[in-house]
DSSP file (Angstrom, degrees, kcal/mol; ACC not computed):
  #  RESIDUE AA STRUCTURE BP1 BP2  ACC     N-H-->O    O-->H-N    N-H-->O    O-->H-N    TCO  KAPPA ALPHA  PHI   PSI    X-CA   Y-CA   Z-CA
    1    1 A X              0   0    0      0, 0.0     2,-0.6     0, 0.0     0, 0.0   0.000 360.0 360.0 360.0 139.2   18.6  130.9   47.3
    2    2 A X        +     0   0    0      1,-0.2    62,-0.0     2,-0.1    66,-0.0  -0.771 360.0 149.7 -88.1 118.5   18.7  128.8   44.2
    3    3 A X        +     0   0    0     -2,-0.6     4,-0.2     3,-0.0    -1,-0.2   0.597  64.6  43.9-124.1 -19.8   15.2  127.6   43.4
    4    4 A X  S >> S+     0   0    0      2,-0.1     3,-1.4     3,-0.1     4,-0.9   0.894 102.8  58.0 -96.1 -49.4   15.0  127.1   39.6
    5    5 A X  H 3> S+     0   0    0      1,-0.3     4,-2.4     2,-0.2     3,-0.4   0.846  96.5  63.2 -55.6 -40.0   18.2  125.4   38.5
    6    6 A X  H 3> S+     0   0    0      1,-0.2     4,-2.4     2,-0.2    -1,-0.3   0.819  97.5  59.3 -58.0 -28.4   17.7  122.3   40.7
    7    7 A X  H <> S+     0   0    0     -3,-1.4     4,-1.9    -4,-0.2    -1,-0.2   0.947 111.4  38.9 -61.3 -48.0   14.5  121.5   38.8
    8    8 A X  H  X S+     0   0    0     -4,-0.9     4,-2.3    -3,-0.4    -2,-0.2   0.788 112.5  56.8 -77.5 -28.6   16.5  121.2   35.5
    9    9 A X  H  X S+     0   0    0     -4,-2.4     4,-2.4     2,-0.2    -1,-0.2   0.933 108.1  48.5 -63.0 -45.6   19.4  119.6   37.2
   10   10 A X  H  X S+     0   0    0     -4,-2.4     4,-2.0     1,-0.2    -2,-0.2   0.916 112.4  47.8 -62.0 -43.9   17.1  116.8   38.4
   11   11 A X  H  X S+     0   0    0     -4,-1.9     4,-2.4     1,-0.2    -1,-0.2   0.895 111.7  50.7 -64.0 -39.7   15.5  116.4   35.0
   12   12 A X  H  X S+     0   0    0     -4,-2.3     4,-2.9     1,-0.2     5,-0.2   0.888 108.2  52.5 -65.0 -38.9   19.0  116.3   33.4
   13   13 A X  H  X S+     0   0    0     -4,-2.4     4,-2.4     2,-0.2    -1,-0.2   0.899 109.3  49.7 -63.8 -40.4   20.1  113.6   35.9
   14   14 A X  H  X S+     0   0    0     -4,-2.0     4,-2.3     2,-0.2    -2,-0.2   0.950 113.7  45.2 -62.9 -48.2   17.1  111.5   35.0
   15   15 A X  H  X S+     0   0    0     -4,-2.4     4,-2.3     1,-0.2    -2,-0.2   0.921 114.1  48.6 -62.1 -44.6   17.8  111.8   31.3
   16   16 A X  H  X S+     0   0    0     -4,-2.9     4,-2.4     1,-0.2    -1,-0.2   0.889 110.6  51.7 -62.9 -39.2   21.5  111.1   31.8
   17   17 A X  H  X S+     0   0    0     -4,-2.4     4,-2.6     2,-0.2    -1,-0.2   0.908 108.4  50.6 -65.2 -42.2   20.7  108.1   34.0
   18   18 A X  H  X S+     0   0    0     -4,-2.3     4,-1.9     1,-0.2    -2,-0.2   0.934 111.7  48.1 -59.9 -46.0   18.4  106.6   31.3
   19   19 A X  H  X S+     0   0    0     -4,-2.3     4,-2.1     1,-0.2    -2,-0.2   0.901 110.6  52.2 -61.4 -40.4   21.1  107.1   28.7
   20   20 A X  H  X S+     0   0    0     -4,-2.4     4,-2.8     1,-0.2    -2,-0.2   0.916 107.9  50.6 -62.5 -44.2   23.6  105.4   31.1
   21   21 A X  H  X S+     0   0    0     -4,-2.6     4,-2.6     1,-0.2    -1,-0.2   0.861 108.5  52.8 -63.9 -34.8   21.4  102.4   31.6
   22   22 A X  H  X S+     0   0    0     -4,-1.9     4,-2.2     2,-0.2    -1,-0.2   0.917 111.0  46.7 -64.6 -42.9   21.0  102.1   27.8
   23   23 A X  H  X S+     0   0    0     -4,-2.1     4,-2.6     2,-0.2    -2,-0.2   0.930 113.0  49.0 -64.1 -45.3   24.8  102.1   27.4
   24   24 A X  H  X S+     0   0    0     -4,-2.8     4,-2.5     2,-0.2    -2,-0.2   0.929 110.9  49.9 -61.1 -45.4   25.2   99.5   30.3
   25   25 A X  H  X S+     0   0    0     -4,-2.6     4,-2.7     1,-0.2    -1,-0.2   0.900 112.1  48.4 -60.5 -40.7   22.5   97.2   28.8
   26   26 A X  H  X S+     0   0    0     -4,-2.2     4,-2.5     2,-0.2    -1,-0.2   0.877 109.3  52.5 -68.5 -37.2   24.3   97.4   25.4
   27   27 A X  H  X>S+     0   0    0     -4,-2.6     5,-2.0     2,-0.2     4,-1.3   0.932 113.0  44.9 -62.1 -44.6   27.6   96.7   26.9
   28   28 A X  H  <5S+     0   0    0     -4,-2.5     3,-0.2     2,-0.2    -2,-0.2   0.940 114.9  47.3 -64.4 -47.2   26.2   93.6   28.6
   29   29 A X  H  <5S+     0   0    0     -4,-2.7    -2,-0.2     1,-0.2    -1,-0.2   0.882 121.0  37.3 -62.3 -39.6   24.3   92.4   25.5
   30   30 A X  H  <5S-     0   0    0     -4,-2.5    -1,-0.2    -5,-0.2    -2,-0.2   0.562 104.9-127.8 -90.0  -9.7   27.4   92.9   23.3
   31   31 A X  T  <5 +     0   0    0     -4,-1.3     2,-0.5    -3,-0.2    -3,-0.2   0.933  58.0 145.9  59.7  48.4   29.9   91.8   26.0
   32   32 A X      < +     0   0    0     -5,-2.0    -1,-0.2    -6,-0.2    -2,-0.1  -0.966  23.7 174.7-118.4 116.3   32.0   94.9   25.6
   33   33 A X        +     0   0    0     -2,-0.5     2,-0.4     1,-0.3    -1,-0.1   0.901  69.9  19.0 -86.2 -45.5   33.6   96.2   28.7
   34   34 A X  S    S-     0   0    0     -7,-0.1     3,-0.4     0, 0.0    -1,-0.3  -0.967 114.1  -2.5-130.2 142.8   35.7   99.1   27.4
   35   35 A X  S    S-     0   0    0     -2,-0.4    -3,-0.1     1,-0.2    11,-0.0  -0.350  95.6 -66.5  79.3-160.3   35.5  101.0   24.1
   36   36 A X    >   -     0   0    0     -2,-0.1     3,-1.6    10,-0.0     6,-0.2   0.337  54.1-121.8-115.0   5.0   33.0  100.3   21.4
   37   37 A X  T 3   -     0   0    0     -3,-0.4     3,-0.1     1,-0.3    -2,-0.1   0.762  64.9 -72.6  61.3  24.8   34.1   96.9   20.2
   38   38 A X  T 3  S+     0   0    0      1,-0.2     2,-0.7     2,-0.1    -1,-0.3   0.811  97.9 140.6  57.2  32.0   34.6   98.3   16.7
   39   39 A X    <>  -     0   0    0     -3,-1.6     4,-2.6     1,-0.2     3,-0.5  -0.916  43.1-157.6-108.8 110.3   30.8   98.4   16.3
   40   40 A X  H  > S+     0   0    0     -2,-0.7     4,-1.9     1,-0.3    -1,-0.2   0.867  91.7  51.7 -56.0 -43.1   29.7  101.6   14.6
   41   41 A X  H  > S+     0   0    0      1,-0.2     4,-1.4     2,-0.2    -1,-0.3   0.861 112.0  46.7 -66.6 -33.6   26.2  101.5   16.0
   42   42 A X  H  > S+     0   0    0     -3,-0.5     4,-2.5    -6,-0.2    -2,-0.2   0.873 107.5  56.7 -73.9 -36.7   27.5  101.1   19.5
   43   43 A X  H  X S+     0   0    0     -4,-2.6     4,-2.4     1,-0.2    -2,-0.2   0.889 104.8  53.9 -57.7 -39.4   30.0  103.9   18.9
   44   44 A X  H  X S+     0   0    0     -4,-1.9     4,-2.1     2,-0.2    -1,-0.2   0.910 107.8  49.0 -62.0 -44.3   27.0  106.1   18.0
   45   45 A X  H  X S+     0   0    0     -4,-1.4     4,-1.9     1,-0.2    -2,-0.2   0.923 111.4  49.8 -60.9 -44.6   25.3  105.3   21.3
   46   46 A X  H  X S+     0   0    0     -4,-2.5     4,-2.6     1,-0.2    -2,-0.2   0.903 109.8  50.8 -62.4 -42.1   28.5  106.1   23.2
   47   47 A X  H  X S+     0   0    0     -4,-2.4     4,-2.8     2,-0.2    -1,-0.2   0.881 107.5  53.3 -65.7 -37.6   28.9  109.5   21.4
   48   48 A X  H  X S+     0   0    0     -4,-2.1     4,-1.5     2,-0.2    -1,-0.2   0.918 112.1  45.3 -61.3 -42.5   25.3  110.5   22.2
   49   49 A X  H  X S+     0   0    0     -4,-1.9     4,-1.9     2,-0.2    -2,-0.2   0.913 114.0  48.7 -65.5 -44.8   25.9  109.8   25.9
   50   50 A X  H  X S+     0   0    0     -4,-2.6     4,-1.5     1,-0.2    -2,-0.2   0.877 106.3  56.6 -65.5 -37.9   29.3  111.6   25.8
   51   51 A X  H  X S+     0   0    0     -4,-2.8     4,-2.2     1,-0.2     5,-0.3   0.899 106.0  51.0 -62.2 -38.8   27.8  114.6   24.1
   52   52 A X  H  X S+     0   0    0     -4,-1.5     4,-2.6     1,-0.2     5,-0.4   0.939 109.1  50.8 -59.5 -46.4   25.3  114.9   26.9
   53   53 A X  H  < S+     0   0    0     -4,-1.9     4,-0.3     1,-0.2    -1,-0.2   0.749 112.1  48.9 -64.6 -23.7   28.1  114.8   29.4
   54   54 A X  H  < S+     0   0    0     -4,-1.5     4,-0.5    -3,-0.2    -1,-0.2   0.867 122.1  28.0 -82.4 -38.9   29.9  117.5   27.5
   55   55 A X  H  X S+     0   0    0     -4,-2.2     4,-1.9    -5,-0.1     5,-0.2   0.840 109.2  62.4 -97.4 -36.4   27.1  120.0   27.1
   56   56 A X  H  X S+     0   0    0     -4,-2.6     4,-2.8    -5,-0.3     5,-0.3   0.925 102.6  49.1 -61.6 -47.3   24.7  119.6   30.0
   57   57 A X  H  > S+     0   0    0     -5,-0.4     4,-2.4    -4,-0.3    -1,-0.2   0.928 112.9  45.6 -62.0 -44.5   27.1  120.5   32.8
   58   58 A X  H  > S+     0   0    0     -4,-0.5     4,-2.0     2,-0.2    -1,-0.2   0.875 115.2  48.5 -66.8 -34.9   28.4  123.7   31.3
   59   59 A X  H  X S+     0   0    0     -4,-1.9     4,-2.3     2,-0.2    -2,-0.2   0.916 111.4  48.5 -71.5 -42.1   24.8  124.8   30.4
   60   60 A X  H  X S+     0   0    0     -4,-2.8     4,-2.6    -5,-0.2    -2,-0.2   0.878 110.3  53.3 -63.2 -36.5   23.5  124.0   33.9
   61   61 A X  H  X S+     0   0    0     -4,-2.4     4,-2.3    -5,-0.3    -2,-0.2   0.921 108.7  49.1 -62.2 -43.5   26.5  125.9   35.3
   62   62 A X  H  X S+     0   0    0     -4,-2.0     4,-2.2     1,-0.2    -2,-0.2   0.897 111.4  50.1 -63.0 -39.5   25.5  128.9   33.1
   63   63 A X  H  X S+     0   0    0     -4,-2.3     4,-2.5     2,-0.2    -2,-0.2   0.929 111.1  47.5 -65.8 -44.4   21.9  128.7   34.3
   64   64 A X  H  X S+     0   0    0     -4,-2.6     4,-2.7     2,-0.2    -1,-0.2   0.872 111.6  50.8 -67.3 -34.6   22.8  128.6   38.0
   65   65 A X  H  X S+     0   0    0     -4,-2.3     4,-1.7     2,-0.2    -1,-0.2   0.905 110.0  50.2 -67.5 -39.5   25.2  131.5   37.5
   66   66 A X  H  <>S+     0   0    0     -4,-2.2     5,-2.6     2,-0.2     4,-0.5   0.920 111.8  48.6 -60.9 -42.4   22.4  133.4   35.8
   67   67 A X  H ><5S+     0   0    0     -4,-2.5     3,-1.3     1,-0.2    -2,-0.2   0.931 111.4  48.2 -63.7 -45.1   20.1  132.5   38.8
   68   68 A X  H 3<5S+     0   0    0     -4,-2.7    -1,-0.2     1,-0.3    -2,-0.2   0.784 107.4  57.7 -65.2 -26.3   22.7  133.6   41.3
   69   69 A X  T 3<5S-     0   0    0     -4,-1.7    -1,-0.3    -5,-0.2    -2,-0.2   0.554 124.1-103.5 -81.0  -8.1   23.2  136.9   39.4
   70   70 A X  T < 5 +     0   0    0     -3,-1.3    -3,-0.2    -4,-0.5    -2,-0.1   0.648  58.4 167.3  97.9  16.6   19.5  137.7   39.7
   71   71 A X      < -     0   0    0     -5,-2.6    -1,-0.2    -6,-0.2     5,-0.1  -0.320  47.6 -90.8 -61.9 147.1   18.2  136.8   36.3
   72   72 A X     >  -     0   0    0      1,-0.1     4,-1.9     3,-0.0     3,-0.4  -0.258  28.7-123.0 -60.7 145.5   14.4  136.6   36.1
   73   73 A X  H  > S+     0   0    0      1,-0.2     4,-2.8     2,-0.2     5,-0.2   0.847 110.7  60.5 -58.5 -35.6   12.8  133.2   36.8
   74   74 A X  H  > S+     0   0    0      1,-0.2     4,-2.3     2,-0.2    -1,-0.2   0.919 105.7  46.8 -59.7 -43.5   11.1  133.3   33.4
   75   75 A X  H  > S+     0   0    0     -3,-0.4     4,-2.3     2,-0.2    -1,-0.2   0.911 112.3  50.6 -64.5 -42.7   14.4  133.5   31.6
   76   76 A X  H  X S+     0   0    0     -4,-1.9     4,-2.7     1,-0.2    -2,-0.2   0.900 110.8  48.6 -63.1 -41.5   15.8  130.7   33.8
   77   77 A X  H  X S+     0   0    0     -4,-2.8     4,-3.0     2,-0.2     5,-0.3   0.894 109.7  51.8 -67.1 -39.6   12.8  128.5   33.0
   78   78 A X  H  X S+     0   0    0     -4,-2.3     4,-2.5    -5,-0.2    -2,-0.2   0.933 112.8  46.1 -60.5 -44.7   13.1  129.1   29.3
   79   79 A X  H  X S+     0   0    0     -4,-2.3     4,-2.3     2,-0.2    -2,-0.2   0.922 114.5  47.3 -63.5 -44.7   16.8  128.2   29.4
   80   80 A X  H  X S+     0   0    0     -4,-2.7     4,-2.5     2,-0.2    -2,-0.2   0.915 113.2  47.0 -64.8 -43.8   16.1  125.1   31.5
   81   81 A X  H  X S+     0   0    0     -4,-3.0     4,-2.8     2,-0.2     5,-0.3   0.917 112.4  50.5 -64.5 -43.1   13.2  123.9   29.3
   82   82 A X  H  X S+     0   0    0     -4,-2.5     4,-2.5    -5,-0.3    -2,-0.2   0.902 111.2  49.8 -61.3 -40.3   15.3  124.5   26.1
   83   83 A X  H  X S+     0   0    0     -4,-2.3     4,-3.0     2,-0.2     5,-0.3   0.953 113.7  43.6 -62.4 -50.3   18.2  122.5   27.6
   84   84 A X  H  X S+     0   0    0     -4,-2.5     4,-2.0     2,-0.2    -2,-0.2   0.915 117.8  43.9 -67.0 -43.3   16.0  119.5   28.6
   85   85 A X  H  X S+     0   0    0     -4,-2.8     4,-2.7    -5,-0.2     5,-0.2   0.929 115.8  49.6 -65.7 -43.2   14.1  119.4   25.3
   86   86 A X  H  X S+     0   0    0     -4,-2.5     4,-2.3    -5,-0.3    -2,-0.2   0.924 113.3  44.2 -61.1 -46.5   17.3  120.0   23.4
   87   87 A X  H  X S+     0   0    0     -4,-3.0     4,-2.5    -5,-0.2    -1,-0.2   0.850 112.9  53.0 -69.2 -33.0   19.2  117.2   25.2
   88   88 A X  H  X S+     0   0    0     -4,-2.0     4,-2.6    -5,-0.3    -2,-0.2   0.922 110.7  46.2 -66.9 -44.0   16.2  114.9   24.9
   89   89 A X  H  X S+     0   0    0     -4,-2.7     4,-2.2     2,-0.2    -2,-0.2   0.918 113.9  48.8 -63.1 -43.2   15.9  115.4   21.1
   90   90 A X  H  X S+     0   0    0     -4,-2.3     4,-1.9    -5,-0.2    -2,-0.2   0.919 112.5  47.8 -63.3 -44.3   19.7  114.9   20.7
   91   91 A X  H  X S+     0   0    0     -4,-2.5     4,-3.1     1,-0.2     5,-0.4   0.911 109.3  54.0 -63.0 -42.3   19.6  111.7   22.9
   92   92 A X  H  X>S+     0   0    0     -4,-2.6     4,-2.3     1,-0.2     5,-0.6   0.911 106.9  52.6 -58.3 -42.7   16.6  110.4   20.8
   93   93 A X  H  X5S+     0   0    0     -4,-2.2     4,-0.9     1,-0.2    -1,-0.2   0.941 117.4  36.2 -57.2 -49.4   18.6  110.9   17.7
   94   94 A X  H  <5S+     0   0    0     -4,-1.9    -2,-0.2     1,-0.2    -1,-0.2   0.846 126.3  35.6 -76.7 -34.5   21.6  108.9   18.9
   95   95 A X  H  <5S+     0   0    0     -4,-3.1    -3,-0.2    -5,-0.2    -2,-0.2   0.712 128.1  25.4 -95.5 -21.6   19.7  106.3   20.9
   96   96 A X  H  <5S+     0   0    0     -4,-2.3     2,-0.3    -5,-0.4    -3,-0.2   0.505 108.9  57.7-126.9  -5.4   16.6  105.6   18.9
   97   97 A X     << -     0   0    0     -4,-0.9    -1,-0.1    -5,-0.6     0, 0.0  -0.923  69.7-129.0-128.9 154.5   17.1  106.5   15.2
   98   98 A X  S    S-     0   0    0     -2,-0.3    -1,-0.1    -3,-0.0    -5,-0.0   0.845 101.9 -19.8 -70.0 -32.1   19.5  105.3   12.5
   99   99 A X        +     0   0    0     -3,-0.0     5,-0.2     0, 0.0    -2,-0.1   0.480  69.4 177.1-138.2 -55.1   20.4  108.9   11.7
  100  100 A X    >>  +     0   0    0      1,-0.1     4,-2.0     3,-0.1     3,-0.8   0.826  10.9 169.8  52.0  40.3   17.7  111.3   12.9
  101  101 A X  H 3> S+     0   0    0      1,-0.3     4,-2.9     2,-0.2     5,-0.3   0.844  71.1  56.9 -55.3 -38.2   19.6  114.4   11.7
  102  102 A X  H 3> S+     0   0    0      1,-0.2     4,-2.4     2,-0.2    -1,-0.3   0.884 108.6  47.2 -63.6 -36.3   16.7  116.7   12.3
  103  103 A X  H <> S+     0   0    0     -3,-0.8     4,-2.5     2,-0.2    -1,-0.2   0.892 112.9  49.6 -69.0 -38.9   16.5  115.7   15.9
  104  104 A X  H  X S+     0   0    0     -4,-2.0     4,-2.2     2,-0.2    -2,-0.2   0.939 114.4  43.3 -65.1 -47.5   20.2  116.1   16.3
  105  105 A X  H  X S+     0   0    0     -4,-2.9     4,-2.6     2,-0.2     5,-0.2   0.938 115.6  48.2 -64.9 -47.3   20.3  119.6   14.8
  106  106 A X  H  X S+     0   0    0     -4,-2.4     4,-2.4    -5,-0.3     5,-0.2   0.904 111.5  51.7 -59.9 -41.0   17.2  120.7   16.7
  107  107 A X  H  X S+     0   0    0     -4,-2.5     4,-2.2     1,-0.2    -1,-0.2   0.904 111.5  45.5 -63.1 -42.2   18.7  119.3   19.9
  108  108 A X  H  X S+     0   0    0     -4,-2.2     4,-3.0     2,-0.2     5,-0.3   0.896 110.8  53.4 -69.2 -39.3   21.9  121.2   19.4
  109  109 A X  H  X S+     0   0    0     -4,-2.6     4,-2.5     1,-0.2    -2,-0.2   0.944 112.7  43.9 -60.2 -47.5   20.1  124.4   18.5
  110  110 A X  H  X S+     0   0    0     -4,-2.4     4,-2.3     2,-0.2    -1,-0.2   0.893 114.1  50.4 -65.4 -39.1   18.0  124.3   21.7
  111  111 A X  H  X S+     0   0    0     -4,-2.2     4,-2.4    -5,-0.2    -2,-0.2   0.938 113.4  44.5 -64.1 -46.6   21.0  123.4   23.8
  112  112 A X  H  X S+     0   0    0     -4,-3.0     4,-3.1     2,-0.2     5,-0.3   0.880 110.6  55.1 -66.7 -36.9   23.2  126.2   22.4
  113  113 A X  H  X S+     0   0    0     -4,-2.5     4,-2.8    -5,-0.3     5,-0.3   0.931 110.1  46.9 -58.6 -45.3   20.2  128.6   22.8
  114  114 A X  H  X S+     0   0    0     -4,-2.3     4,-2.3     2,-0.2     5,-0.3   0.920 114.0  47.5 -62.2 -44.8   20.0  127.7   26.4
  115  115 A X  H  X S+     0   0    0     -4,-2.4     4,-2.0     2,-0.2    -2,-0.2   0.944 117.2  41.2 -62.4 -49.6   23.8  128.0   26.9
  116  116 A X  H  X S+     0   0    0     -4,-3.1     4,-2.8     2,-0.2    -2,-0.2   0.900 115.7  49.5 -68.2 -41.0   24.0  131.4   25.2
  117  117 A X  H  X S+     0   0    0     -4,-2.8     4,-2.5    -5,-0.3    -1,-0.2   0.915 113.2  45.6 -66.8 -43.0   20.8  132.8   26.7
  118  118 A X  H  X S+     0   0    0     -4,-2.3     4,-2.1    -5,-0.3    -1,-0.2   0.894 114.9  47.7 -68.5 -38.6   21.8  131.9   30.3
  119  119 A X  H  X S+     0   0    0     -4,-2.0     4,-2.5    -5,-0.3     5,-0.2   0.929 112.6  49.4 -65.6 -44.3   25.3  133.2   29.8
  120  120 A X  H  X S+     0   0    0     -4,-2.8     4,-2.8     1,-0.2    -2,-0.2   0.899 110.3  50.9 -60.3 -41.2   24.0  136.4   28.3
  121  121 A X  H  X S+     0   0    0     -4,-2.5     4,-2.5     2,-0.2    -1,-0.2   0.902 110.4  49.4 -64.2 -40.6   21.5  136.8   31.2
  122  122 A X  H  X S+     0   0    0     -4,-2.1     4,-1.9     2,-0.2    -2,-0.2   0.940 114.2  44.0 -63.8 -46.9   24.3  136.3   33.8
  123  123 A X  H  X S+     0   0    0     -4,-2.5     4,-2.7     1,-0.2     5,-0.3   0.916 113.3  52.2 -64.3 -42.9   26.5  138.9   32.1
  124  124 A X  H  X>S+     0   0    0     -4,-2.8     4,-2.6    -5,-0.2     5,-0.7   0.932 110.7  47.4 -58.6 -47.2   23.6  141.3   31.6
  125  125 A X  H  X5S+     0   0    0     -4,-2.5     4,-0.7     1,-0.2    -1,-0.2   0.856 114.5  47.2 -65.5 -34.8   22.7  141.1   35.3
  126  126 A X  H  <5S+     0   0    0     -4,-1.9    -2,-0.2    -5,-0.2    -1,-0.2   0.924 123.0  30.5 -73.2 -44.5   26.3  141.6   36.5
  127  127 A X  H  <5S+     0   0    0     -4,-2.7    -2,-0.2    -5,-0.2    -3,-0.2   0.745 127.2  36.8 -91.0 -23.8   27.1  144.5   34.2
  128  128 A X  H  <5       0   0    0     -4,-2.6    -3,-0.2    -5,-0.3    -2,-0.1   0.786 360.0 360.0-100.3 -32.1   23.8  146.3   33.8
  129  129 A X     <<       0   0    0     -4,-0.7    -3,-0.1    -5,-0.7    -2,-0.1   0.439 360.0 360.0-105.8 360.0   22.2  145.8   37.3
């Protein structure tokens, strides 16, 4: 039974939904239905949202496969926490700061750590145990 991954899936859904509402509010305020209206700052918001959509699903998939493979709950929680903190920092960079490079880099490092660690745990459990 999968008991750890749904926690981080739920948190990711909340974060993604918040980001979506920010994009929707900006679309309404700017009166832009499709695209970015050639507005650099809006393009930045859209890319932050899209980056979440690119990295969160594959990382959550890796975590659930690690869980199904029998990886220890501690490892799964470390991966999940790293994912949520990483994606939150990355979102903060794109949605709340003019550049925020340190948040962006820290967010990507934590996200990749989660992805690599969960994938490694899954492979380890399959081939070693």
